[in-house]
C-alpha positions as CSV (number, residue, x, y, z in Angstrom):
1,X,-9.4,16.7,-5.7
2,X,-11.7,13.7,-5.8
3,X,-15.1,15.1,-6.5
4,X,-16.9,13.1,-3.8
5,X,-14.3,14.2,-1.2
6,X,-15.1,17.9,-1.8
7,X,-18.6,17.3,-0.4
8,X,-17.6,15.9,3.0
9,X,-15.4,16.8,5.9
10,X,-14.9,13.6,8.0
11,X,-11.7,11.5,8.1
12,X,-13.6,8.3,7.4
13,X,-15.2,9.8,4.3
14,X,-11.8,10.9,3.0
15,X,-10.6,7.3,3.4
16,X,-13.6,6.1,1.6
17,X,-12.7,8.4,-1.3
18,X,-9.2,6.9,-1.3
19,X,-10.6,3.4,-1.4
20,X,-12.9,4.3,-4.3
21,X,-9.9,5.8,-6.1
22,X,-7.9,2.6,-5.7
23,X,-10.8,0.5,-6.8
24,X,-11.4,2.6,-9.9
25,X,-7.7,2.5,-10.8
26,X,-7.5,-1.3,-10.3
27,X,-10.5,-1.8,-12.6
28,X,-9.2,0.6,-15.2
29,X,-5.8,-1.1,-15.1
30,X,-7.4,-4.5,-15.5
31,X,-9.5,-3.3,-18.4
32,X,-6.5,-1.6,-20.0
33,X,-4.5,-4.8,-19.8
34,X,-7.3,-6.9,-21.3
35,X,-7.8,-4.5,-24.2
36,X,-4.1,-4.2,-24.8
37,X,-3.6,-8.0,-24.8
38,X,-6.6,-8.5,-27.2
39,X,-5.3,-5.9,-29.7
40,X,-1.8,-7.3,-29.5
41,X,-3.1,-10.8,-30.1
42,X,-5.2,-9.6,-33.0
43,X,-2.2,-7.7,-34.5
44,X,0.0,-10.8,-34.2
45,X,-2.7,-12.9,-35.9
46,X,-2.8,-10.4,-38.9
47,X,1.0,-10.4,-39.0
48,X,1.0,-14.2,-39.1
49,X,-1.5,-14.2,-41.9
50,X,0.5,-11.7,-43.8
51,X,3.7,-13.8,-43.4
52,X,1.8,-16.9,-44.8
53,X,0.4,-14.8,-47.7
54,X,4.0,-13.8,-48.5
55,X,5.1,-17.4,-48.4
56,X,2.3,-18.4,-50.7
57,X,3.3,-15.7,-53.1
58,X,6.9,-16.9,-53.1
59,X,5.7,-20.5,-53.9
60,X,3.0,-19.5,-56.4
61,X,3.0,-21.2,-59.8
62,X,2.8,-17.9,-61.6
63,X,5.8,-16.4,-59.8
64,X,8.3,-15.6,-62.6
65,X,11.1,-15.0,-60.2
66,X,11.6,-14.5,-56.5
67,X,10.5,-11.1,-55.3
68,X,11.8,-8.9,-52.5
69,X,9.9,-8.5,-49.3
70,X,8.6,-5.0,-50.0
71,X,7.9,-5.8,-53.7
72,X,4.9,-8.0,-53.0
73,X,1.5,-7.3,-51.5
74,X,2.2,-9.9,-48.8
75,X,5.6,-8.3,-48.0
76,X,4.0,-4.8,-47.8
77,X,1.3,-6.2,-45.5
78,X,4.0,-7.7,-43.2
79,X,5.6,-4.3,-42.8
80,X,2.3,-2.6,-42.2
81,X,1.4,-5.2,-39.6
82,X,4.7,-4.9,-37.8
83,X,4.4,-1.1,-37.8
84,X,0.9,-1.3,-36.4
85,X,2.0,-3.7,-33.6
86,X,4.7,-1.2,-32.6
87,X,2.2,1.6,-32.6
88,X,-0.2,-0.4,-30.5
89,X,2.6,-1.2,-28.0
90,X,3.7,2.5,-27.7
91,X,0.1,3.7,-27.5
92,X,-0.9,1.4,-24.6
93,X,2.4,2.1,-22.8
94,X,1.8,5.8,-23.1
95,X,-1.8,5.4,-21.9
96,X,-0.7,3.3,-19.0
97,X,1.9,5.9,-17.9
98,X,-0.7,8.7,-18.1
99,X,-3.2,6.7,-16.1
100,X,-0.6,5.9,-13.5
101,X,0.4,9.6,-13.2
102,X,-3.2,10.7,-12.8
103,X,-3.8,8.1,-10.1
104,X,-0.7,9.1,-8.2
105,X,-1.6,12.8,-8.4
106,X,-5.2,12.1,-7.2
107,X,-3.9,9.8,-4.4
108,X,-1.4,12.4,-3.2
109,X,-4.2,15.0,-3.0
110,X,-6.4,12.7,-0.9
111,X,-3.5,11.7,1.3
112,X,-2.6,15.4,2.0
113,X,-6.3,16.1,2.7
114,X,-6.4,13.2,5.2
115,X,-3.3,14.4,6.9
116,X,-4.8,17.9,7.1
117,X,-8.0,16.5,8.7
118,X,-6.2,14.3,11.1
119,X,-3.9,17.1,12.3
120,X,-6.9,19.4,12.7
121,X,-8.7,16.7,14.8
122,X,-5.6,16.0,16.9
123,X,-5.4,19.7,17.8
124,X,-8.9,19.4,19.3
125,X,-9.4,15.7,20.3
126,X,-7.1,13.5,22.3
127,X,-7.1,9.8,21.4
128,X,-7.7,7.5,24.3
129,X,-5.5,4.6,25.3
130,X,-6.2,2.2,28.2
131,X,-3.0,0.3,29.1
132,X,-2.6,-2.6,31.4
133,X,0.6,-4.0,32.7
134,X,0.7,-7.8,33.3
135,X,3.8,-8.7,35.4
136,X,5.6,-12.0,34.7
137,X,7.8,-11.9,37.7
138,X,10.2,-9.1,38.3
139,X,12.1,-9.2,35.0
140,X,9.4,-9.6,32.4
141,X,5.9,-8.2,31.6
142,X,3.3,-7.8,28.9
143,X,1.7,-4.5,28.0
144,X,-1.9,-4.8,26.7
145,X,-4.3,-2.1,25.5
146,X,-8.0,-2.2,25.3
147,X,-9.5,-2.2,21.8
148,X,-9.7,1.4,20.5
149,X,-12.1,3.0,17.9
150,X,-11.2,3.3,14.2
151,X,-10.9,7.1,14.5
152,X,-8.5,6.8,17.5
153,X,-6.5,4.2,15.6
154,X,-5.9,6.8,12.8
155,X,-5.1,9.6,15.3
156,X,-2.7,7.3,17.3
157,X,-1.0,6.2,14.1
158,X,-0.3,9.9,13.3
159,X,0.8,10.7,16.8
160,X,2.9,7.6,17.4
161,X,4.4,6.9,14.0
162,X,4.2,10.3,12.4
163,X,2.3,8.7,9.5
164,X,-1.4,8.2,8.6
165,X,-2.2,4.6,7.6
166,X,-3.2,4.0,4.0
167,X,-6.4,2.2,5.0
168,X,-9.0,3.3,7.5
169,X,-9.7,-0.1,9.0
170,X,-6.0,-1.0,9.0
171,X,-6.1,-2.1,12.7
172,X,-9.2,-4.2,12.3
173,X,-8.8,-5.8,8.9
174,X,-10.4,-9.2,8.7
175,X,-7.0,-10.9,8.1
176,X,-5.6,-9.3,11.3
177,X,-7.6,-11.8,13.4
178,X,-5.4,-14.5,11.8
179,X,-2.6,-13.6,14.1
180,X,-0.1,-16.2,12.8
181,X,-0.5,-15.4,9.2
182,X,-1.2,-11.7,9.2
183,X,1.1,-9.5,7.0
184,X,2.8,-6.5,8.6
185,X,2.1,-4.3,5.6
186,X,-0.6,-3.9,3.0
187,X,0.0,-4.8,-0.7
188,X,0.5,-1.0,-1.3
189,X,4.1,-1.8,-0.4
190,X,5.5,-3.8,-3.3
191,X,9.0,-4.3,-1.9
192,X,10.2,-7.8,-1.2
193,X,12.2,-6.6,1.8
194,X,11.5,-8.3,5.1
195,X,8.9,-6.3,7.2
196,X,10.9,-5.0,10.1
197,X,13.7,-3.2,8.2
198,X,11.1,-1.8,5.8
199,X,8.9,-0.6,8.7
200,X,12.0,1.1,10.2
201,X,12.7,2.8,6.8
202,X,9.1,4.0,6.6
203,X,9.3,5.4,10.1
204,X,12.5,7.3,9.2
205,X,11.2,8.7,5.9
206,X,10.1,12.2,6.9
207,X,8.8,13.1,3.5
208,X,6.4,10.1,3.4
209,X,3.0,11.1,4.9
210,X,1.3,7.7,4.9
211,X,2.4,4.1,5.3
212,X,0.6,0.7,4.7
213,X,0.5,-0.4,8.3
214,X,-1.7,-3.5,8.8
215,X,-2.9,-4.6,12.2
216,X,-0.3,-2.6,14.1
217,X,1.0,0.9,14.8
218,X,4.8,1.0,14.8
219,X,6.0,3.1,17.7
220,X,9.6,3.9,17.4
221,X,12.9,2.3,16.4
222,X,15.9,2.0,18.6
223,X,19.0,0.7,16.9
224,X,18.0,-2.7,15.6
225,X,14.5,-2.9,17.3
226,X,11.0,-2.1,16.2
227,X,8.3,-1.4,18.7
228,X,4.6,-1.6,17.9
229,X,1.0,-1.8,19.1
230,X,-0.3,-4.9,17.5
231,X,-4.0,-5.8,17.3
232,X,-4.8,-9.3,18.7
233,X,-8.5,-9.8,18.8
234,X,-10.1,-7.7,21.5
235,X,-6.8,-6.3,22.8
236,X,-3.6,-4.7,21.5
237,X,-0.2,-5.7,22.7
238,X,3.1,-3.9,22.7
239,X,5.6,-6.1,20.8
240,X,9.3,-5.9,20.2
241,X,10.9,-7.2,17.0
242,X,14.6,-7.6,16.2
243,X,15.7,-7.0,12.6
244,X,17.0,-10.5,12.2
245,X,13.9,-12.2,13.6
246,X,10.8,-13.1,11.7
247,X,8.5,-12.9,14.7
248,X,8.0,-10.2,17.3
249,X,7.6,-10.9,21.0
250,X,5.0,-9.5,23.4
251,X,7.1,-10.5,26.4
252,X,9.2,-7.5,27.3
253,X,12.0,-6.8,29.7
254,X,10.7,-4.6,32.5
255,X,13.2,-1.8,31.7
256,X,12.2,-1.8,28.0
257,X,8.5,-1.9,28.9
258,X,9.1,1.2,31.1
259,X,10.8,2.9,28.2
260,X,7.7,2.4,26.1
261,X,5.3,3.5,28.8
262,X,7.4,6.6,29.3
263,X,6.6,7.6,25.7
264,X,2.9,7.3,26.5
265,X,3.2,9.3,29.7
266,X,5.1,12.0,27.9
267,X,2.4,12.3,25.3
268,X,-0.3,12.4,28.0
269,X,1.5,15.2,29.9
270,X,1.9,17.1,26.6
271,X,-1.9,16.9,26.2
272,X,-1.7,14.7,23.1
273,X,-3.5,11.6,24.4
274,X,-5.7,10.4,27.2
275,X,-3.9,7.6,29.0
276,X,-5.4,5.3,31.6
277,X,-2.7,3.1,33.2
278,X,-4.1,0.0,34.8
279,X,-2.1,-2.3,37.3
């Protein structure tokens, strides 16, 4: 386990260790790539020089007859340079794989520790949610929640989505305030798939303990719909997104809003959250 993580017991500190691990890995990867590129460039330079040396040998005034590639010093140097380039490539590829495996193992250990701490906290602490219903006539409404603490956001993510987020401040990231351009997932998720189908897949993956939520907590998926609590400045809103649509909508049909509130009420009566329902 990450050495610094062993000396602390808070959820926030565990996330800090995870961020440190990612930062260390990113720096190591960058350094690795730079060194690999430099050695490869240097090896290619030596190979080019050896090829020119061989060409000079072939055109030399004292050359009694054409010689084979391996029969001349230049030819031998070409083969040695090619072999060395191949060895460099294999060495760095092996080092990259080893580094990646070490990072993934350490990341899994921290992830498991975060889940352990979150579940332990949830058994003793109920996250708080203050929900207001804004009626837009009889058929439509908007559900808004007061801003919650960072700790409650982690606990609610585990309770609601079944996953812990990959970043501690996932709900309050600086880019989240840019509502129109905010991404649905962090760069941890490298897939090019549109966000809503990918979010639904992550929700359904029972083996995955964490997910790169960003600025939102996915709630549940029903057929082709994704529901989420989405951070919007000082409030959160419940939004509904269809798979084929790029944008989610905070304006809900009353029956669907009731369906979502029913989830919160059930968790409240099960003693899993403190819910304050405002008119």
